[in-house]
C-alpha positions as CSV (number, residue, x, y, z in Angstrom):
1,M,-84.2,-32.3,25.3
2,R,-80.7,-31.3,26.3
3,S,-77.7,-33.4,25.2
4,S,-76.6,-34.3,28.7
5,T,-80.1,-35.6,29.5
6,R,-80.1,-37.7,26.3
7,R,-76.7,-39.1,27.3
8,L,-77.9,-40.0,30.8
9,L,-80.8,-41.9,29.3
10,T,-78.5,-43.8,27.0
11,V,-76.2,-44.6,30.0
12,L,-79.2,-45.9,32.0
13,A,-80.5,-48.0,29.1
14,A,-77.1,-49.5,28.3
15,T,-76.1,-50.4,31.8
16,A,-79.5,-51.8,32.9
17,A,-78.4,-55.2,31.7
18,L,-74.9,-55.2,33.2
19,A,-75.8,-56.8,36.5
20,P,-74.6,-60.5,36.7
21,A,-77.2,-63.2,35.9
22,P,-77.2,-66.9,36.8
23,A,-76.5,-69.4,34.0
24,A,-79.7,-70.5,32.3
25,P,-80.5,-73.8,30.7
26,A,-80.7,-74.1,26.9
27,A,-83.8,-72.5,25.4
28,A,-84.6,-70.7,28.6
29,A,-87.0,-67.8,28.5
30,P,-85.4,-64.3,28.3
31,S,-84.6,-62.7,31.7
32,P,-87.2,-60.1,32.7
33,A,-86.3,-56.5,32.9
34,P,-85.1,-55.2,36.3
35,A,-88.0,-54.5,38.6
36,A,-88.9,-51.0,39.7
37,G,-86.5,-50.0,42.4
38,Q,-83.9,-52.7,41.6
39,D,-80.3,-51.5,42.0
40,V,-78.7,-51.0,38.6
41,T,-75.0,-50.1,38.1
42,V,-74.8,-46.8,36.4
43,L,-71.4,-46.1,34.9
44,P,-70.0,-42.6,34.6
45,P,-69.6,-41.2,31.1
46,L,-66.0,-40.9,29.8
47,P,-65.2,-37.3,29.0
48,V,-64.7,-36.5,25.3
49,R,-62.3,-33.7,26.0
50,L,-61.0,-31.8,29.0
51,G,-61.6,-28.1,29.3
52,D,-59.0,-25.7,30.7
53,G,-58.5,-26.2,34.4
54,R,-60.5,-29.4,34.5
55,P,-58.8,-32.2,36.5
56,C,-57.7,-35.4,34.8
57,T,-60.2,-38.2,34.5
58,A,-60.1,-40.3,37.8
59,P,-60.5,-44.0,38.0
60,S,-64.1,-45.1,38.0
61,G,-65.7,-46.3,41.2
62,Q,-68.2,-48.4,39.3
63,T,-67.7,-51.9,37.8
64,A,-69.7,-53.5,35.1
65,A,-70.3,-57.0,36.5
66,G,-72.1,-58.4,33.4
67,G,-71.2,-58.5,29.7
68,T,-72.0,-55.9,27.1
69,W,-74.2,-55.8,24.0
70,A,-71.1,-55.5,21.8
71,A,-69.7,-59.0,22.6
72,P,-72.6,-61.0,21.2
73,A,-73.0,-58.5,18.3
74,L,-69.5,-59.4,17.3
75,G,-69.7,-63.1,18.0
76,L,-66.7,-62.9,20.2
77,T,-67.4,-66.2,22.0
78,R,-67.0,-68.1,18.8
79,A,-64.2,-66.0,17.4
80,Q,-62.0,-66.2,20.5
81,R,-62.2,-70.0,20.3
82,L,-60.2,-69.7,17.2
83,T,-57.7,-67.0,18.2
84,R,-57.2,-64.4,20.9
85,G,-54.6,-62.3,19.2
86,A,-51.6,-63.8,21.0
87,G,-48.3,-62.6,19.6
88,V,-49.8,-59.7,17.8
89,T,-48.9,-56.1,18.7
90,V,-51.5,-53.4,18.4
91,A,-50.2,-49.8,18.7
92,V,-52.6,-47.3,20.4
93,V,-51.7,-43.8,19.2
94,D,-53.9,-41.8,21.5
95,S,-54.0,-40.0,24.8
96,G,-51.8,-42.6,26.6
97,I,-52.5,-45.7,28.6
98,A,-52.4,-45.7,32.4
99,P,-50.0,-48.4,33.6
100,D,-52.6,-50.0,35.9
101,T,-55.5,-50.1,33.4
102,A,-57.7,-53.1,34.3
103,G,-57.4,-56.1,32.1
104,L,-54.1,-55.1,30.5
105,S,-51.6,-56.0,33.2
106,G,-48.2,-57.1,31.8
107,R,-49.2,-56.5,28.1
108,V,-48.6,-52.8,27.7
109,T,-45.4,-51.2,26.5
110,G,-44.9,-47.5,26.7
111,A,-47.7,-46.9,29.2
112,A,-47.8,-43.4,30.6
113,E,-50.2,-41.0,32.3
114,D,-53.5,-40.8,30.5
115,C,-55.1,-37.6,31.6
116,L,-58.2,-37.8,29.4
117,G,-58.7,-41.6,29.7
118,H,-59.6,-42.2,26.1
119,G,-56.4,-44.2,25.3
120,S,-56.9,-46.5,28.3
121,F,-60.6,-47.0,27.4
122,A,-59.8,-47.8,23.7
123,A,-57.0,-50.2,24.7
124,S,-59.4,-52.1,26.9
125,L,-61.9,-52.5,24.1
126,I,-59.0,-53.9,21.9
127,A,-57.3,-56.2,24.3
128,A,-58.6,-56.3,27.9
129,A,-58.5,-59.8,29.4
130,P,-61.7,-61.1,31.1
131,R,-61.8,-60.8,34.9
132,R,-63.7,-62.7,37.6
133,D,-65.4,-59.6,38.8
134,S,-66.5,-58.4,35.4
135,G,-67.9,-59.7,32.1
136,M,-66.2,-57.0,30.1
137,A,-63.4,-58.1,27.8
138,G,-61.7,-56.9,24.7
139,V,-61.9,-58.3,21.2
140,A,-58.3,-59.7,21.2
141,P,-57.5,-60.4,24.9
142,G,-54.2,-62.0,24.0
143,A,-52.7,-59.1,22.1
144,E,-49.8,-57.0,23.2
145,I,-50.3,-53.2,23.3
146,L,-47.8,-50.5,22.4
147,A,-48.8,-47.1,23.7
148,L,-47.7,-44.0,21.8
149,P,-48.8,-40.4,22.2
150,G,-51.2,-38.9,19.6
151,T,-52.5,-36.0,21.8
152,D,-51.1,-33.3,24.0
153,A,-51.3,-33.5,27.8
154,R,-55.0,-32.5,27.8
155,G,-56.0,-35.2,25.3
156,V,-56.2,-33.0,22.2
157,Y,-55.1,-34.7,18.9
158,S,-52.7,-33.0,16.5
159,A,-51.8,-34.1,13.0
160,A,-48.1,-33.9,13.9
161,L,-48.3,-36.1,17.0
162,V,-50.6,-38.7,15.3
163,A,-48.4,-38.9,12.2
164,A,-45.3,-39.3,14.4
165,G,-47.0,-41.9,16.5
166,I,-48.0,-44.0,13.4
167,R,-44.5,-43.9,12.0
168,Q,-42.9,-44.8,15.3
169,A,-45.4,-47.7,15.8
170,A,-44.6,-49.1,12.4
171,D,-40.8,-48.8,13.0
172,R,-41.2,-50.6,16.3
173,G,-42.9,-53.6,14.6
174,A,-46.6,-53.1,15.3
175,D,-48.9,-55.3,13.3
176,V,-52.0,-53.1,13.7
177,I,-52.0,-49.4,14.5
178,Y,-55.1,-47.8,16.1
179,T,-55.7,-44.1,16.6
180,G,-58.8,-42.4,17.8
181,A,-58.0,-39.2,15.8
182,A,-60.4,-37.9,13.2
183,L,-58.8,-34.6,11.9
184,T,-59.8,-32.3,9.2
185,T,-56.2,-31.1,8.8
186,G,-52.9,-32.8,8.2
187,R,-53.8,-34.6,5.0
188,T,-50.3,-34.7,3.6
189,E,-48.4,-35.8,6.7
190,L,-51.0,-38.3,7.8
191,T,-51.3,-39.8,4.3
192,G,-47.5,-40.2,4.3
193,A,-47.6,-41.8,7.8
194,V,-50.2,-44.3,6.7
195,A,-48.1,-45.1,3.6
196,H,-45.1,-45.6,5.8
197,A,-46.9,-48.0,8.1
198,T,-48.4,-50.0,5.2
199,G,-44.9,-50.4,3.7
200,K,-43.7,-51.7,7.1
201,G,-46.6,-54.3,7.1
202,A,-48.9,-52.6,9.6
203,L,-52.6,-51.9,9.1
204,V,-53.8,-48.5,10.3
205,V,-57.4,-48.4,11.7
206,A,-59.0,-45.0,12.4
207,P,-62.5,-43.5,12.9
208,A,-64.3,-42.2,9.9
209,A,-65.8,-39.3,11.9
210,P,-65.1,-37.7,15.3
211,D,-66.9,-38.6,18.4
212,A,-69.8,-36.2,19.3
213,L,-68.7,-33.2,21.3
214,P,-70.4,-32.3,24.5
215,E,-72.7,-29.3,24.6
216,Q,-71.1,-25.9,25.2
217,D,-71.6,-24.1,28.4
218,G,-75.2,-22.6,28.5
219,D,-75.9,-24.0,25.0
220,A,-78.5,-26.7,24.6
221,R,-77.5,-27.5,21.0
222,D,-75.0,-30.3,20.2
223,T,-71.9,-29.1,18.4
224,Q,-72.1,-30.5,14.8
225,P,-68.8,-31.6,13.3
226,P,-67.8,-30.7,9.7
227,D,-68.6,-33.1,7.0
228,G,-65.0,-34.3,6.5
229,P,-63.2,-36.2,5.1
230,Y,-61.3,-37.0,8.2
231,W,-57.6,-38.1,8.5
232,P,-55.9,-40.5,8.8
233,A,-59.1,-42.6,8.0
234,A,-59.4,-41.1,4.5
235,A,-55.8,-41.9,3.6
236,P,-55.2,-44.7,1.1
237,G,-54.5,-47.9,2.9
238,A,-56.2,-47.0,6.2
239,L,-59.3,-48.8,7.4
240,S,-62.0,-46.3,8.2
241,V,-64.7,-47.3,10.7
242,V,-68.0,-45.8,11.8
243,D,-70.1,-46.7,14.8
244,F,-73.5,-48.3,15.3
245,G,-75.5,-48.9,18.5
246,P,-77.5,-51.7,20.1
247,S,-80.4,-51.0,17.7
248,G,-78.2,-51.5,14.7
249,T,-78.3,-47.9,13.7
250,R,-75.9,-45.0,14.0
251,P,-76.9,-42.8,16.9
252,S,-76.1,-39.6,15.1
253,G,-77.9,-40.7,11.9
254,A,-76.5,-41.2,8.5
255,P,-72.8,-42.1,7.8
256,P,-70.4,-39.2,7.3
257,A,-70.0,-37.6,3.9
258,H,-66.8,-39.6,3.3
259,R,-68.1,-43.1,3.1
260,P,-66.5,-45.4,5.7
261,D,-65.2,-48.8,4.9
262,L,-66.7,-50.7,7.9
263,A,-69.2,-50.3,10.7
264,A,-68.6,-51.7,14.2
265,P,-70.2,-51.4,17.7
266,G,-69.4,-47.9,19.1
267,D,-72.5,-46.7,21.0
268,A,-72.9,-47.2,24.8
269,M,-69.6,-49.1,25.0
270,V,-68.2,-50.1,28.3
271,G,-64.4,-50.0,28.9
272,S,-61.8,-49.6,31.6
273,G,-61.0,-46.2,33.0
274,P,-57.5,-44.8,33.3
275,G,-56.3,-46.9,36.3
276,G,-58.2,-48.9,38.8
277,K,-60.7,-51.7,38.3
278,G,-63.7,-49.5,37.5
279,H,-65.4,-48.9,34.1
280,Y,-66.7,-46.0,32.1
281,I,-69.3,-45.8,29.3
282,A,-68.7,-43.9,26.1
283,S,-69.9,-43.7,22.5
284,G,-68.4,-42.8,19.1
285,S,-66.7,-43.9,15.9
286,S,-63.3,-43.9,17.7
287,L,-64.6,-46.8,19.8
288,A,-65.9,-48.7,16.8
289,A,-62.4,-48.3,15.3
290,A,-61.0,-49.9,18.5
291,C,-63.2,-53.0,17.9
292,A,-62.1,-53.2,14.3
293,A,-58.4,-53.0,15.4
294,G,-59.0,-55.9,17.8
295,A,-60.6,-57.9,15.0
296,A,-57.6,-57.2,12.8
297,A,-55.4,-58.5,15.6
298,L,-57.4,-61.8,15.6
299,V,-57.0,-62.2,11.8
300,R,-53.2,-61.4,12.0
301,E,-52.6,-64.2,14.6
302,L,-54.6,-66.8,12.6
303,H,-53.1,-65.6,9.2
304,P,-49.7,-64.1,10.0
305,G,-48.7,-64.0,6.3
306,L,-51.3,-61.6,5.2
307,S,-50.4,-58.1,4.1
308,P,-52.2,-55.0,5.6
309,A,-54.4,-54.8,2.5
310,Q,-55.3,-58.5,2.7
311,V,-56.2,-58.2,6.4
312,A,-58.5,-55.2,5.6
313,G,-59.9,-57.0,2.6
314,R,-60.7,-60.1,4.7
315,L,-62.6,-58.0,7.3
316,L,-64.5,-56.2,4.5
317,R,-65.4,-59.2,2.4
318,T,-66.7,-61.2,5.3
319,A,-68.6,-58.3,6.9
320,Y,-72.4,-58.5,7.3
321,P,-74.1,-56.8,4.3
322,A,-75.6,-53.4,5.2
323,D,-75.4,-49.8,4.0
324,V,-72.0,-49.8,5.6
325,P,-70.8,-53.4,6.0
326,R,-70.8,-54.5,9.6
327,L,-67.8,-56.1,11.2
328,D,-68.0,-59.9,11.7
329,P,-64.8,-61.2,13.3
330,Y,-65.9,-64.9,13.4
331,A,-66.7,-64.8,9.6
332,A,-63.3,-63.2,9.0
333,L,-61.6,-66.0,10.8
334,S,-63.6,-68.9,9.6
335,L,-64.5,-68.4,6.0
336,D,-62.3,-70.0,3.3
337,T,-60.7,-67.5,1.0
338,G,-59.3,-70.1,-1.4
339,T,-56.0,-69.2,-3.1
340,R,-56.5,-65.5,-2.7
341,P,-56.4,-64.6,1.1
342,D,-57.7,-61.1,0.4
343,R,-60.7,-62.4,-1.5
344,V,-63.4,-64.4,0.1
345,T,-65.1,-66.8,-2.3
346,A,-68.4,-68.4,-1.8
347,A,-69.0,-71.9,-3.1
348,P,-69.5,-71.9,-6.9
349,P,-73.2,-71.9,-7.9
350,A,-74.6,-75.1,-9.3
351,R,-74.5,-75.0,-13.1
352,V,-76.7,-76.9,-15.5
353,P,-74.6,-78.4,-18.3
354,E,-75.2,-77.0,-21.8
355,P,-77.4,-79.4,-23.9
356,A,-75.1,-81.8,-25.9
357,D,-75.2,-81.9,-29.6
358,T,-77.9,-84.5,-30.5
359,G,-76.6,-85.4,-33.9
360,P,-74.0,-88.0,-32.9
361,R,-76.5,-89.4,-30.4
362,N,-79.2,-89.9,-33.1
363,T,-76.7,-91.5,-35.4
364,A,-75.6,-93.9,-32.8
365,L,-79.2,-94.9,-32.0
366,A,-79.9,-95.5,-35.7
367,V,-76.9,-97.7,-36.1
368,S,-77.8,-99.6,-33.0
369,G,-81.3,-100.1,-34.3
370,V,-80.1,-101.5,-37.6
371,C,-77.7,-103.8,-35.9
372,L,-80.4,-105.1,-33.6
373,A,-82.7,-105.7,-36.5
374,V,-80.0,-107.7,-38.4
375,I,-79.4,-109.8,-35.3
376,V,-83.1,-110.6,-35.0
377,L,-83.3,-111.6,-38.7
378,F,-80.3,-113.9,-38.4
379,G,-81.7,-115.5,-35.3
380,A,-85.0,-116.1,-36.9
381,A,-83.4,-117.5,-40.0
382,A,-81.3,-119.9,-37.9
383,V,-84.6,-121.4,-36.6
384,V,-86.8,-121.2,-39.7
385,V,-84.4,-122.4,-42.4
386,P,-83.5,-125.8,-40.8
387,R,-87.2,-126.6,-40.2
388,G,-88.0,-125.5,-43.8
389,R,-85.4,-127.8,-45.2
390,S,-86.6,-130.7,-43.1
391,R,-90.0,-130.2,-44.6
392,R,-88.6,-129.6,-48.1
393,W,-90.1,-126.1,-47.8
394,T,-93.7,-127.4,-47.9
395,P,-96.5,-126.3,-45.5
396,P,-97.5,-128.8,-42.8
397,G,-100.0,-131.5,-44.0
398,V,-99.1,-131.1,-47.7
399,G,-97.4,-133.8,-49.8
């Protein structure tokens, strides 16, 4: 089956549940699947890259009215009762962010044209506010967004641009720095940029593998990316993230050769397009990294004193156990870490005391027994002796 056909099926399956549904009472039966012929909103797929001469990505004409599978998978309803990322700045080093991207009004600094649309889409996953006409919202809808370029005008990442964007974001006070870049080159400069950001107190979040490339013209085979490692995700101090889908598995199979730190929703994701109120659908580890960056923003608001390593440690130690631990924002916000904010500690296990030395106990029992016997003897003597004296120590009836 051709890649485009598979993607279309994924789009149809993922968007079938996006139509709004009436509120149901507690313990209501699951809603039935859409009936045959029922209208379903089909969202356009977001381009992974733009070829030469291809026009910039236009605003989408379709809106996802309902919620997405990722929100309940991340437990966002509970997590956002604790914090929404207010006062936290997340830098998006990507293809730009369109100034009128839906859900981000008034919270984006440095917004510029986004020809590809990836930066706008990722930013909406991180911080889009809920809207009346849509159930789609970001992980940290109260966070501020700082947009910085990490690609050229056509949306192609370069190590130099990404490294410069990370450094500039850190210098401008970003708390969390997201980039969708997964590069096989630029190890030295990207490692240096991550170290610079960490020193400034910012956590860098990046995909552990690139998003799947579209099929080549006239070629039915998917383009397979190299094994990696990929930068800046592989740099010390960066949080590397890989995607999983609604089924709980990674669409492209096993994790990349360079083991990622964390897994997050990244397949069949719904986000804002570059401008307008419409939505696109897309998949890939870059989108999973956006979810993790939003979760990091939630943690930074609730625990502003944590270092980048402590924020990452909290996300990792509270993650759901799996081959690659799965992001759990609510657990990261709610579990007690004790005196070490970077180390989540469970309640200590119940311990059975060691058997005490029985020697002193036996001695005490023996002494108590002797004392009791003496008391009994003295009590008996106090009764018997007077009566014996009154009888001159002779048995009854004698004398």
